[in-house]
C-alpha positions as CSV (number, residue, x, y, z in Angstrom):
1,M,-102.0,15.8,67.9
2,E,-105.4,15.0,66.8
3,T,-106.0,14.4,63.1
4,V,-109.0,15.8,61.2
5,T,-109.8,13.3,58.6
6,E,-113.0,14.5,56.8
7,G,-113.0,16.6,53.7
8,G,-110.0,18.2,52.1
9,G,-108.4,21.5,51.3
10,F,-105.9,22.3,54.0
11,T,-102.3,22.6,53.0
12,A,-99.4,23.0,55.4
13,Y,-97.7,26.4,55.0
14,G,-100.5,27.5,52.6
15,P,-102.2,30.9,53.2
16,S,-104.5,29.7,56.0
17,H,-101.6,28.1,57.8
18,W,-99.5,31.3,57.6
19,G,-102.6,33.2,58.9
20,V,-102.7,30.9,61.9
21,L,-99.0,31.5,62.7
22,A,-99.6,35.2,62.4
23,V,-102.5,35.0,64.9
24,F,-100.3,32.9,67.2
25,A,-97.5,35.5,67.2
26,A,-99.9,38.4,67.8
27,G,-101.7,36.5,70.6
28,T,-98.4,35.6,72.2
29,A,-97.3,39.2,72.4
30,V,-100.6,40.3,73.9
31,L,-100.7,37.6,76.5
32,V,-97.1,38.1,77.7
33,R,-97.7,41.9,78.0
34,A,-100.9,41.4,79.8
35,G,-99.5,38.9,82.2
36,R,-96.5,41.0,83.1
37,A,-98.7,44.1,83.6
38,H,-100.9,42.3,86.1
39,R,-98.3,40.0,87.7
40,G,-98.9,39.5,91.4
41,T,-102.2,41.3,91.4
42,P,-105.8,40.0,91.8
43,A,-106.4,40.9,88.2
44,A,-103.9,38.2,87.2
45,R,-105.9,35.6,89.1
46,R,-109.2,36.8,87.5
47,F,-107.7,36.8,84.0
48,G,-106.1,33.4,84.6
49,R,-109.4,31.9,85.7
50,G,-111.3,33.4,82.8
51,F,-108.6,32.0,80.4
52,A,-109.0,28.6,82.1
53,L,-112.8,28.6,81.5
54,T,-112.2,29.5,77.9
55,V,-109.7,26.6,77.4
56,L,-112.1,24.2,79.2
57,A,-115.1,25.3,77.2
58,M,-113.2,24.9,73.9
59,Q,-111.9,21.5,74.9
60,L,-115.3,20.2,75.9
61,T,-116.8,21.5,72.7
62,V,-114.2,19.9,70.5
63,Q,-114.4,16.7,72.4
64,G,-118.2,16.6,72.2
65,Y,-118.1,17.3,68.5
66,S,-115.6,14.5,67.9
67,M,-117.7,12.1,69.8
68,A,-120.9,13.1,68.0
69,T,-119.4,13.0,64.5
70,S,-117.5,9.7,65.1
71,G,-120.6,7.9,66.2
72,L,-118.8,7.2,69.5
73,G,-116.0,5.4,67.5
74,L,-113.1,4.6,69.8
75,D,-110.6,6.1,67.4
76,R,-111.8,9.7,68.0
77,S,-114.2,9.7,71.0
78,V,-111.7,8.9,73.8
79,P,-109.6,11.9,75.0
80,L,-106.3,10.0,75.0
81,H,-104.2,12.2,72.6
82,I,-101.8,14.5,74.3
83,S,-103.6,17.4,72.7
84,D,-106.8,16.3,74.3
85,L,-105.4,15.9,77.8
86,A,-103.3,19.1,77.5
87,G,-106.5,21.2,77.2
88,F,-107.8,19.9,80.6
89,V,-104.4,20.1,82.3
90,A,-103.8,23.7,81.0
91,A,-107.3,24.8,82.1
92,Y,-106.5,23.4,85.6
93,A,-103.1,25.0,85.7
94,L,-104.5,28.4,84.8
95,W,-107.2,28.1,87.4
96,S,-105.2,26.7,90.3
97,R,-101.5,27.2,89.5
98,R,-100.8,23.8,91.0
99,R,-97.2,22.9,90.5
100,W,-97.7,19.6,88.7
101,A,-100.3,21.1,86.3
102,C,-98.1,24.0,85.5
103,A,-95.2,21.7,84.8
104,I,-97.1,19.4,82.5
105,T,-98.6,22.5,80.7
106,Y,-95.1,23.9,80.1
107,Y,-93.5,20.7,78.8
108,W,-96.4,19.2,76.9
109,C,-97.7,22.4,75.3
110,L,-94.4,24.0,74.4
111,S,-92.9,20.9,72.8
112,L,-95.6,18.4,71.8
113,S,-98.5,20.7,71.1
114,T,-96.3,23.1,69.1
115,Q,-95.7,20.4,66.6
116,A,-99.3,20.8,65.5
117,L,-98.5,24.5,64.8
118,F,-95.5,23.9,62.7
119,F,-96.0,20.3,61.5
120,P,-99.8,19.9,61.5
121,V,-101.1,16.3,61.0
122,L,-104.2,17.7,59.5
123,T,-106.1,16.5,56.4
124,G,-109.4,18.2,56.3
125,P,-111.3,21.3,55.5
126,D,-109.5,24.6,55.1
127,F,-110.5,28.0,56.5
128,P,-113.3,29.0,57.4
129,H,-114.7,25.5,58.0
130,H,-115.7,24.9,61.7
131,E,-113.4,21.9,61.9
132,F,-110.4,24.0,60.8
133,L,-111.3,26.7,63.4
134,A,-111.8,24.2,66.2
135,F,-108.5,22.3,65.5
136,W,-106.4,25.5,65.5
137,A,-108.3,27.2,68.3
138,M,-107.6,24.3,70.7
139,H,-103.9,24.0,69.8
140,L,-103.4,27.8,70.0
141,L,-105.1,28.0,73.4
142,V,-103.0,25.4,75.1
143,V,-99.7,26.8,73.8
144,W,-100.8,30.3,74.8
145,A,-101.6,29.0,78.2
146,A,-98.1,27.7,78.7
147,I,-96.6,31.0,77.4
148,Y,-98.9,33.1,79.6
149,L,-98.0,31.1,82.8
150,T,-94.2,31.1,82.0
151,W,-93.4,34.5,80.5
152,G,-96.6,36.3,81.5
153,I,-97.1,35.8,85.2
154,G,-93.7,34.3,85.8
155,V,-94.2,30.7,86.8
156,R,-90.9,28.9,86.3
157,P,-89.9,25.3,85.7
158,T,-87.5,23.3,87.9
159,W,-85.9,19.8,87.7
160,H,-88.7,18.6,90.0
161,G,-91.3,19.6,87.5
162,Y,-89.3,17.9,84.8
163,R,-89.2,14.6,86.7
164,V,-93.0,14.9,87.5
165,T,-93.8,15.4,83.9
166,V,-91.6,12.5,82.7
167,G,-93.2,10.2,85.2
168,L,-96.8,11.2,84.3
169,T,-96.1,11.1,80.6
170,A,-94.6,7.6,80.9
171,G,-97.8,6.5,82.7
172,W,-99.9,8.0,80.0
173,A,-97.9,6.3,77.3
174,A,-98.3,2.9,79.0
175,V,-102.1,3.3,79.3
176,A,-102.4,4.6,75.7
177,M,-100.4,1.7,74.2
178,V,-102.4,-0.9,76.1
179,F,-105.6,0.8,75.0
180,N,-104.4,1.0,71.4
181,A,-103.4,-2.7,71.4
182,A,-106.8,-3.7,72.8
183,T,-109.0,-1.6,70.5
184,G,-106.9,-1.1,67.3
185,T,-106.7,2.7,67.8
186,N,-103.5,4.7,67.6
187,Y,-103.6,7.4,70.3
188,G,-100.4,9.3,70.6
189,F,-99.2,7.6,67.4
190,L,-97.6,5.1,69.8
191,N,-98.6,1.9,68.0
192,R,-98.0,3.0,64.4
193,K,-97.2,6.2,62.5
194,P,-99.9,8.7,61.4
195,E,-101.2,8.2,57.9
196,T,-100.0,11.7,56.8
197,A,-96.4,12.8,56.6
198,S,-94.9,13.7,59.9
199,V,-91.5,14.1,61.7
200,L,-91.8,10.5,62.8
201,D,-91.0,9.5,59.2
202,L,-87.4,10.6,59.9
203,L,-87.0,8.2,62.9
204,G,-87.4,4.8,61.3
205,P,-90.1,2.1,61.3
206,W,-92.3,1.1,64.3
207,P,-91.6,0.3,67.0
208,W,-88.0,1.6,66.7
209,Y,-89.0,5.2,66.1
210,L,-90.3,5.3,69.7
211,L,-86.7,5.1,71.0
212,P,-85.3,8.2,69.3
213,E,-88.6,9.9,69.9
214,I,-88.3,9.3,73.7
215,A,-84.7,10.4,73.7
216,L,-85.5,13.6,71.7
217,I,-88.4,14.5,74.1
218,L,-86.4,13.9,77.2
219,T,-83.5,15.9,75.8
220,A,-85.7,18.7,74.7
221,W,-87.4,19.0,78.1
222,A,-84.1,19.0,79.8
223,L,-82.9,21.8,77.6
224,M,-86.2,23.6,78.3
225,T,-85.4,23.4,82.1
226,W,-81.6,24.0,82.3
227,P,-81.6,27.8,81.4
228,W,-84.2,28.6,84.1
229,E,-82.3,26.6,86.7
230,H,-79.0,28.2,85.7
231,H,-80.6,31.7,85.9
232,R,-82.1,30.9,89.2
233,R,-78.8,29.8,90.7
234,A,-77.0,32.8,89.3
235,T,-79.6,35.2,90.7
236,R,-79.5,33.6,94.2
237,A,-75.7,34.0,94.1
238,R,-75.8,37.7,93.7
239,P,-75.4,39.9,96.8
240,D,-78.5,41.9,96.0
241,A,-80.6,38.8,95.3
242,P,-84.3,39.1,96.5
243,T,-85.0,37.3,99.8
244,G,-88.6,36.2,99.0
245,P,-89.2,32.7,97.5
246,P,-89.5,32.7,93.7
247,E,-92.7,31.5,92.1
248,V,-91.6,28.1,90.7
249,W,-92.9,24.6,90.3
């Protein structure tokens, strides 16, 4: 989750935050309905690629703005937050439907990125300031991407996708921690807690809060995988089960 640090005015669960959540709910319903209506058709591919270009354009715009306003300061100009990388991965998943990209989009965006929706680490201008709009647009788009891929067009997670995501996330964490230690930054909040209140405050001091955080993430991702795998096994066991291969990761 990226923190907007200039200005003031935003309040979690204030009117603007509730407005964002309402937009999120409405957009979710539209995307799921559209995905199911076009599932398996060329229209789904065209829509997915248009969606991918939208996510990519927003990510590049937000990243370029962060670099310009930070004076190329390392604390904001390097795309090392999960929310930064999630935009690029989600765009690639929407465009290509590659298994590893879809897996990371599902786990990252539906667990880590959703924290920004419900527990925003945001101290900055309120609506309608452009920083407010950019922050929320980017987080909404990546979560919508995961929802569209999973419940819209029917791409499903597996334990293989779980293992791939765990391995790649561990690699990201190692790189981010080394970079943070060398530059004094705090990408991923791996080297210290955020300055504003967050759920990490409930997990103890640094570095001990990393252990329950890792355990919670791994458990949450496992719980996000098990129902799909259970449903898949139950479906295959039925006498009338479809013979074609399911669209999975």
